[in-house]
N, C-alpha and C positions, 0 to 999 in steps of 0.2 A: 481714599474713599470718603465721601461726605456722609454725614449723619444729619438727616433733615427731620424736623418736627413739622408735620403737615396738619393743618387745621382748616376745616370747612364745615361750618355748622356743628353738628354733633360728631362728625368724623374727626378723630384725632389719631394720627399714625406716626410712629417713629420709624424711619426708613433709611437704611444704609445702602448707598448705591454709588456707582460711578457716573450716573446720569446727571444732567443739569436739573435745576429745580422744576422746570416745566415738565420734563419727562417723569420726574418723581411724582408730581401731581397727577399726571395721567395714569401712572401705575396705581396710585392710591384709590382711584375711582373703582378699580376692580376689587378693592377690599371693603366696599360698602355692603351693607345688608339692608333688609327691608325696614329696619328700625332707624336707619340714619336719615337725617334731614340735612340736605346740603344748603349752604348759604350762597349768597351772591358772589363771594370771593373765596379763593384759596389763599391761605397765608402760609408761607414756607420760610423757615428760619433754622439756623444751626444752633441756636441757643435756647430753645424751648418753644412751647406753643404760644402763638401770638394771635391776636384778633384785631378788630378795628380800633380798639382802645389801647392796645399794648404794642402794636406794630412799631418797629423802629425804622429809620430812614432806609436801612439796607435790607429790610425784610422784603422778600419777593412776594408780590401780590398779583394774582391773576384772576380775571373774571372766570367764574365757573363755566359760563357758556363757551368761552375760548378753550378751556381745558377739555370740556366734553367734546367739542367739535374736533379738536386735534386728536383725541383718543378714538374718534370714529363713532361716538354716541350720537343718537338723534333725540331731539326734544319734542315732546308732544304738546300741543296747545290745549 
């Protein structure tokens, strides 16, 4: 079982799962609350929280729009 550190804007979640990183990011969306502000990208790593400045070459980076669409969320304009 993998332990992922998921970061997107103010959302920071440590998540243990058998899912792949994209699936973990989709699950993390359901942990948001009205105070969270999501960024343009989800950063998923097994060694700690990463962002645009600290991401390593093997850090998984997904566009938030892609994660939301895969999770079945719709975006309003």
